[in-house]
ZALUMKE-800825 format. One line per 3 residues: number of its first residue (from 1); for each residue x, y, z of N, C-alpha, C. Coordinates in steps of 0.001 Angstrom, whole numbers, plus 500000, padded with zeros to 6 digits. Each point is the difference from the previous one (the first is absolute). Layout:
NUM) X,Y,Z,X,Y,Z,X,Y,Z | ...
END
This chain:
1) 535042,219274,499085,499811,501449,500158,500095,500336,501492 | 500867,500911,500340,500185,500369,501399,499209,501261,500324 | 499533,500056,501230,499241,501170,500444,500856,500811,500950
4) 500171,501261,499692,500820,500862,500853,499277,500227,501322 | 500748,499928,501059,499437,500230,501326,500353,501404,500469 | 499004,500737,500375,500251,501371,500478,500776,499938,501304
7) 500986,500880,500167,500782,499996,501233,499117,500316,501202 | 500256,499313,501091,499225,500241,501213,500316,501377,500559 | 498976,500702,500372,500223,501309,500610,500222,499806,501495
10) 500836,500835,500579,500265,499910,501429,498762,500427,500779 | 499859,499429,501186,498890,500391,500865,500162,501450,500429 | 498904,500713,500257,500109,501370,500507,500746,500020,501336
13) 500684,501099,500274,500753,500098,501256,499086,500295,501186 | 498743,500346,499715,499002,500172,501047,498724,499313,499553 | 499506,499085,500831,498766,499286,499688,498866,500575,500833
16) 498819,500094,499404,498806,500438,500747,498926,498932,499887 | 499458,499621,501143,498895,499037,500035,498908,500558,500894 | 498781,500097,499458,498863,500527,500750,499013,498883,500318
19) 499563,499932,501237,498991,499013,500405,499328,500449,501286 | 498685,499986,499995,499217,500277,501212,500342,501322,500671 | 500247,501022,499192,500288,501323,500536,501445,500233,500386
22) 500861,499013,499757,501418,500113,500353,500840,500031,498724 | 500845,501013,499855,500960,500065,498904,501368,499607,500546 | 500557,498912,499496,501321,499553,500428,501029,500391,498955
25) 500974,500797,500402,501107,500393,499138,501223,499177,500406 | 500503,499203,499069,501133,499131,500305,501253,500490,499281 | 501016,500360,500775,501295,500367,499431,500545,498749,499318
28) 500287,500091,498708,500279,498794,499238,501368,500052,499311 | 501028,500168,500829,501382,499882,499521,500714,498970,500878 | 499526,498761,500017,500539,499013,500947,501500,499747,499864
31) 500528,500089,498779,501444,499768,499816,500822,501102,500657 | 499410,501191,500140,500671,501125,500667,499419,500204,501398 | 499313,498978,500522,499366,500048,501324,499015,501159,500137
34) 499464,500445,498834,499000,501084,499946,500576,501364,500352 | 501249,500224,499608,500625,501307,500236,499202,501092,499286 | 499956,501171,500626,499208,501118,499482,500772,500760,498929
37) 499898,499528,498779,500606,500690,498870,499156,501219,499640 | 500533,500842,499135,499249,501167,499520,498692,499546,499348 | 500085,498954,499198,498812,499511,499301,498956,499450,500969
40) 500445,499306,501042,499056,499447,500970,499339,501111,500811 | 500758,501017,500355,499409,501143,500711,498955,500691,499133 | 500281,500143,498709,499036,500608,499089,498736,499162,499904
43) 500174,498672,499933,498845,499103,499910,499151,500067,501270 | 500651,500055,501148,499277,500124,501264,499225,501310,500056 | 500627,501085,499595,499341,501304,500024,498756,499984,499122
46) 500133,499479,498796,498877,499953,499065,498861,499147,500559 | 500353,498841,500572,498978,499100,500545,499287,500627,501192 | 500745,500626,500902,499401,500601,501182,499076,501161,499631
49) 500403,500799,499033,499156,501115,499577,498693,499483,499389 | 500095,498922,499211,498798,499417,499404,499084,499435,501087 | 500583,499323,500980,499216,499411,501087,499340,501083,500843
52) 500708,501098,500218,499455,501076,500825,498677,500529,499493 | 499784,499932,498691,498748,500481,499423,499011,498898,499696 | 500261,498793,500476,499169,498842,499711,499197,499618,501247
55) 498722,500366,500016,499179,499765,501191,499702,498521,500233 | 500254,499145,499003,499762,498566,500190,501089,499354,500858 | 501132,500698,500149,501100,499485,500819,499877,500559,501405
58) 499938,499121,500990,499849,500421,501391,501318,499914,500764 | 500867,499071,499604,501277,499794,500686,501060,499679,498953 | 501224,500451,500256,501136,499682,499133,500993,499151,500788
61) 500501,498947,499371,501042,499168,500599,501238,500080,499122 | 501147,500258,500604,501262,499990,499259,500794,498776,500422 | 500353,499179,499020,500702,498743,500248,501244,499927,499124
64) 500801,498970,500214,501195,499793,499197,500055,498588,499456 | 500451,499856,498761,500134,498678,499401,501355,499391,500374 | 500042,498685,500056,501277,499339,500256,500357,499924,501466
67) 501303,500031,500300,500487,499732,501351,499971,501194,500932 | 499925,501209,499456,500095,501204,500831,498814,500921,499773 | 499750,500866,500974,499003,501054,499818,500616,501111,499162
70) 501058,500626,500512,500677,501061,499258,501295,500377,500712 | 501129,500048,499276,501278,500355,500628,500324,501484,499938 | 499074,500792,499455,500262,501427,499861,500280,500388,498566
73) 500727,501081,499816,500319,500474,498652,500913,499026,499278 | 499960,500065,498685,500855,499161,499162,501406,500611,499992 | 500904,499432,500793,501342,500572,500140,500790,499942,498690
76) 499743,498980,499179,500685,499920,498703,499577,501154,499113 | 498726,500353,500026,499514,501137,499216,500598,501297,500518 | 500056,500153,501319,500593,501205,500582,501478,500116,499654
79) 500706,498875,500057,501444,500001,499708,500266,500339,498543 | 499091,499588,499118,500184,500228,498565,499589,501407,499578 | 499337,500725,500870,499514,501343,499666,500442,500997,501071
82) 501267,500285,500035,500523,500886,501045,499866,501467,499611 | 498892,500326,499366,499658,501368,499639,499124,500557,501118 | 500398,501088,500644,499207,500521,501121,498572,500360,499608
85) 499771,500390,498754,498644,500319,499554,499152,498742,499974 | 500550,498907,499446,499278,498723,499955,499699,499508,501417 | 501017,500055,500858,499839,499473,501355,498976,500812,500781
88) 500051,501327,499894,499032,500840,500700,498583,499734,499509 | 499845,499864,498687,498674,499720,499449,499480,498641,500482 | 500908,499031,500106,499606,498666,500456,499493,500051,501442
91) 500743,500683,500876,499584,500089,501390,498740,500852,500153 | 499865,501052,499198,498768,500794,500019,498814,499156,499553 | 500246,499166,498985,498951,499114,499492,499573,499001,501072
94) 500966,499463,500724,499698,499059,501073,499213,500700,501106 | 500400,501199,500367,499288,500742,501049,498566,500303,499578 | 499820,500338,498734,498648,500268,499494,499125,498749,500115
97) 500570,498848,499650,499236,498754,500094,499644,499690,501449 | 500966,500196,500917,499744,499742,501416,498883,500908,500524 | 499998,501261,499595,498950,500917,500418,498651,499609,499411
100) 500003,499476,498790,498756,499569,499370,499350,498879,500795 | 500813,499138,500610,499456,498942,500852,499110,500575,501090 | 500367,501158,500523,499226,500622,501078,498848,500849,499472
103) 500059,500387,498725,499022,500946,499462,498817,499342,499311 | 500153,498758,499554,498834,499346,499403,499024,499645,501123 | 498701,499946,499710,499019,499790,501072,499982,498593,500581
106) 500494,499021,499240,499958,498611,500471,501174,499696,500937 | 499763,499238,501070,501102,499527,500830,500930,499096,499183 | 501293,500113,500252,501003,499201,499283,500693,499079,501004
109) 500015,498713,499699,500591,498991,500877,501235,499408,499335 | 501107,499985,500713,501199,499304,499518,499909,498532,500413 | 500134,499108,499031,500042,498548,500252,501468,499601,499914
112) 500624,499802,501148,501469,499885,500046,500449,498567,500256 | 500801,499504,499085,500675,498718,500186,501472,500226,499650 | 500879,499229,500520,501407,500174,499654,500558,501333,500465
115) 500945,500530,499219,500713,501219,500376,499227,501259,499621 | 500086,500993,500877,499507,501346,499710,501070,500949,500524 | 500863,500462,499124,501147,500797,500432,500024,501354,499299
118) 500676,500962,500647,500181,501343,499448,498651,500566,499540 | 499854,500371,498715,498733,500558,499530,498882,498966,500024 | 500351,498713,500082,498983,498967,500190,499425,500049,501395
121) 500856,500275,500980,499542,500213,501376,499195,501296,500072 | 500427,501003,499258,499256,501259,499906,498599,499748,499457 | 499894,499152,498989,498703,499691,499405,499064,499361,501029
124) 500533,499083,500803,499201,499386,501064,499540,501070,500989 | 500936,500857,500417,499682,501033,500986,498990,501007,499469 | 500061,500290,498697,499121,501019,499442,498600,499488,499709
127) 499856,498689,499799,498657,499448,499824,499192,500235,501276 | 498695,500092,499878,499146,500271,501154,500060,498862,501015 | 500104,498770,499499,500005,498804,500837,500986,499005,499418
130) 500433,499032,500819,500938,498995,499499,499784,498678,500712 | 499978,498924,499219,499920,498649,500528,501248,499263,499525 | 500710,499363,500919,501261,499344,499656,499973,498519,500356
133) 500727,499220,499221,500198,498602,500362,501115,499923,501035 | 500043,498912,500728,501028,499832,501033,501404,500006,499421 | 500122,499704,498704,501317,499967,499362,500484,501368,499531
136) 499132,501002,500049,500371,501330,499504,501095,500621,500867 | 500870,500765,499348,501050,500733,500712,500089,501410,499440 | 500387,500926,500868,499961,501414,499650,501329,500667,500368
139) 500428,500948,499161,501215,500762,500303,500035,501255,499142 | 500626,501044,500527,500368,501157,499178,501505,499875,499797 | 500344,499210,499003,501366,499473,499858,500926,500856,499154
142) 499524,501166,499542,500849,500830,499154,501335,500355,500634 | 499992,500169,501322,501234,500377,500701,501117,498996,499763 | 499638,498739,499721,500999,498970,499731,500706,500210,498670
145) 499382,500816,499120,500580,500267,498687,500444,501448,499872 | 500136,500680,501140,500424,501395,499974,498884,500973,499700 | 498740,499546,500111,498849,500849,499717,499083,500041,501210
148) 499886,501124,500671,499047,500130,501095,498596,499996,499401 | 499110,499195,500542,498636,499867,499464,499152,501202,500391 | 500292,501140,499424,499326,501245,500378,498508,499969,499686
151) 499639,499632,498762,498576,499980,499658,499259,498864,500705 | 500551,498785,500106,499325,498996,500818,499817,500444,501446 | 500944,500808,500493,499920,500476,501374,498793,500875,500262
154) 499482,500672,498969,498815,500846,500168,498808,499152,500414 | 499757,498910,499253,498872,499125,500322,500266,499194,501262 | 501223,499495,500144,500338,499171,501159,499804,500769,501300
157) 500470,501245,500051,499924,500793,501233,498586,500430,500341 | 499073,499821,499075,498590,500285,500270,499227,498741,500383 | 500715,498889,500148,499375,498743,500403,500554,499475,501317
160) 501310,500047,500152,500638,499467,501205,500569,501157,500810 | 500457,499711,501215,500530,501067,500848,501280,500582,499410 | 500334,501192,500432,501160,500704,499444,501290,499207,500160
163) 500230,499469,501185,501258,499286,500229,500032,498662,499254 | 498859,499335,499880,499967,498762,499230,500249,500278,498520 | 499426,501086,499498,500242,500376,498607,501462,500330,499783
166) 500577,500782,500914,501395,500388,499847,500925,498793,500055 | 499693,499047,500861,500828,498790,500075,499967,499241,498676 | 498820,499835,499421,499899,499308,498717,500741,500759,498902
169) 499849,501326,499995,500635,500812,498967,501522,500041,500137 | 500500,500010,501237,501436,500113,500231,500749,498675,499883 | 499325,498891,500294,500695,498700,500000,499713,499162,498758
172) 498847,500195,499379,499633,499165,498866,499661,498576,500391 | 499871,499741,501296,499738,498633,500461,498549,499605,499734 | 499798,498705,499795,498667,499475,499743,499209,499811,501299
175) 498697,500158,499882,499103,499602,501079,499028,498972,499417 | 499564,499072,500846,499070,498988,499511,498568,500516,500084 | 499064,499176,499517,498605,500432,499910,499397,500292,501369
178) 500330,499181,500998,499445,500217,501347,500494,501317,500585 | 501271,500321,499769,500536,501272,500476,499333,501161,499265 | 499779,499822,498701,499312,501036,499219,498596,500230,500537
181) 499336,498925,500436,498670,500114,500586,500055,500751,501327 | 500963,499648,500841,500141,500654,501301,500289,501489,499856 | 500738,500361,498949,500393,501400,499807,498956,500814,499247
184) 498982,499343,499471,498947,500724,499308,500201,500164,498513 | 500965,499278,499422,500238,500094,498561,498971,499201,499211 | 499490,498914,500578,498950,499198,499367,498862,499797,500989
187) 498828,499634,499484,498813,499807,500846,499819,498577,500479 | 500303,499039,499117,499753,498598,500308,501135,499140,499440 | 500319,498917,500719,501001,499031,499556,499392,498608,500091
190) 500109,499257,498915,499414,498659,499956,500958,499047,499293 | 499820,498676,500180,500806,499041,499232,499818,500235,498499 | 501004,499664,499223,499988,500271,498558,498772,499415,499308
193) 499584,498800,500430,498869,499362,499330,498658,500628,500366 | 500012,500970,500919,498768,500701,500370,500018,501478,499591 | 501027,500400,499257,500159,501412,499664,498830,500516,499169
196) 499654,499298,498938,498885,500454,499157,498684,499997,500759 | 499808,498994,500830,498780,499917,500806,499873,501211,500925 | 501111,500400,500611,499960,501129,500929,499806,501318,499259
199) 500628,500129,498841,499782,501199,499185,498536,500091,499589 | 499437,498869,499578,498579,499973,499614,499109,500376,501178 | 500365,499533,501194,499206,500298,501184,500004,501516,500288
202) 501158,500619,499871,500109,501437,500243,499234,500782,498935 | 500116,499567,498739,499255,500652,498914,498496,499925,500264 | 499535,498813,500383,498573,499813,500238,499496,500887,501137
205) 500823,500155,501045,499607,500850,501134,499813,501448,499553 | 500851,500462,499080,499907,501377,499506,498830,500151,499046 | 499837,499030,499111,498938,500071,498995,498620,499967,500640
208) 499891,499408,501183,498701,499946,500683,499578,501362,500543 | 500922,500958,500013,499701,501336,500531,499580,500949,498875 | 499451,501132,500385,499566,501008,499032,501184,500534,499201
211) 499912,499985,498666,501097,500561,499202,500196,501497,500238 | 498907,500694,500301,500104,501437,500296,500781,500220,501286 | 499670,499233,501030,500695,500148,501285,501469,499633,499885
214) 500296,498939,499251,501394,499569,499835,500808,501066,499272 | 499466,500513,498889,500716,501008,499226,500169,501294,500790 | 498937,500414,500691,500064,501212,500829,501030,499835,501104
217) 499979,498834,500630,500923,499750,501100,501441,499971,499569 | 500266,499372,498856,501381,499939,499518,500525,501396,499671 | 499180,500774,499311,500421,501353,499637,500301,500829,501240
220) 499127,499944,500990,500193,500769,501233,501207,499517,500781 | 500207,498687,500054,501097,499430,500773,501332,500620,499605 | 500264,500074,498696,501292,500529,499554,500080,501520,500128
223) 498879,500674,499854,500016,501461,500158,500296,500393,501440 | 499338,499335,500953,500167,500397,501402,501337,499542,500580 | 500560,498938,499399,501227,499415,500537,501146,501013,500047
226) 500067,500854,498988,501098,500966,499904,499615,501377,500536 | 498782,500118,500522,499534,501298,500509,500282,500122,501495 | 499980,501231,500492,500056,500215,501437,498698,499532,500626
229) 499972,499874,501326,498842,499439,500690,498719,500788,499723 | 500067,501320,500098,498803,500816,499788,499490,499862,498574 | 500905,500073,499022,499607,499855,498600,499467,498595,499720
232) 500597,498991,500653,499544,498624,499814,498547,499845,500440 | 499658,500589,501126,498617,499928,500471,499053,500783,499079 | 500463,501119,499467,499165,500757,499064,499701,499166,498753
235) 501042,499373,499466,499838,499165,498811,499089,498808,500285 | 500174,499410,501195,499192,498830,500367,498525,500373,500156 | 499728,501143,500606,498604,500454,500159,499357,500261,498643
238) 500769,500589,499100,499517,500259,498641,499676,498683,499290 | 500893,499018,500155,499796,498696,499359,498787,499277,500578 | 499835,500070,501321,498858,499349,500641,498682,500624,499538
241) 499988,501315,499858,498791,500685,499546,499616,499561,498599 | 500995,499973,499088,499737,499559,498624,499544,498542,499977 | 500650,499171,500806,499659,498582,500058,498550,499806,500479
244) 499583,500792,500996,498637,499877,500538,498938,500367,498973 | 500367,500811,499005,499053,500401,498972,499831,498940,498914 | 500858,498991,500005,499947,498959,498967,498844,499041,500241
247) 499439,499460,498922,498911,499036,500110,500438,498761,500771 | 501268,499588,499803,500497,498809,500687,499955,500167,501516 | 500247,501206,500486,499961,500227,501446,498581,499828,500536
250) 499036,500548,499282,498600,499843,500407,499591,498533,499976 | 500402,499294,498936,499691,498574,499889,500643,499207,501126 | 501257,500324,500320,500701,499280,501063,499352,500199,501357
253) 499601,501228,500287,499343,500296,501282,498639,499308,500074 | 499239,500076,498897,498691,499336,499973,500149,498489,500194 | 501000,499413,499332,500215,498553,500113,500367,499618,501429
256) 500801,500847,500662,500379,499735,501392,498771,500041,500911 | 499172,501031,499817,498801,500144,500832,499019,498852,499752 | 499902,499596,498714,499041,498961,499624,500577,498585,500122
259) 501270,499926,500452,500662,498707,500197,499986,499138,498728 | 500486,500605,498912,500094,499285,498727,501325,500316,499324 | 500309,499274,498950,501234,500247,499237,499796,501212,499095
262) 500938,500952,500003,499838,501170,499129,500201,499653,498532 | 499341,500762,499128,500149,499837,498559,500632,501288,499463 | 501299,499961,499801,500723,501224,499628,499648,500433,498576
265) 499811,501290,499842,499689,500570,498690,501235,500636,499355 | 501036,500232,500813,501206,500616,499447,499839,501475,499755 | 499056,500619,500719,499776,501449,499820,499843,500648,501372
END
């Protein structure tokens, strides 16, 4: 008598693992080098929205499975759907996801290994922080295929200098991890075998701080960044006032005066 074996289901295209206040989202299309398909963008959006309302999560890490971090959009999917409505919706969907990275209260860290090109480079630039292995490489390579990386250029130009951004966008040439660090695209560069350790170290540094202060600070940072100087100071003063009214601020000040470790209440 033979027993029928149920067919194996494919792994999800986005994996989520939660531990010690950190939610790790892993792009899981290794055969496609984690290209951002419509389905993967939808999965990222859903996961980020869920995390944004989850107070148990203090930090988000975005990683990639396999040999690459992310090569950008799935060019095969784009080529197969040359309908302007589909393409516009896809890019709008990607922009919405990128904005969500800045709008959730938790800091988002890109854990970069291998290639990060086009919208993959955009993803690194749009994350709040980025840690890269020495083997990581970055490019806005669309120009090599007749596509100027317009949407990646939005995030890139808000991280590196104007001329450095324009050079990457116009030439499609790769830069290595050390150059990305020098230009401000990533925060830290470490050997590949220390990448997880360094990401954990950065997560721990953030988690040790008040969740109220971190969330308040992140929200204010992006609001003031696009404001004029006078408006930026108005927004910052408003944020500081609200922050000072929080229990965590009182606890932090008391702990400093009393020379002890603060016990954050998250309020």
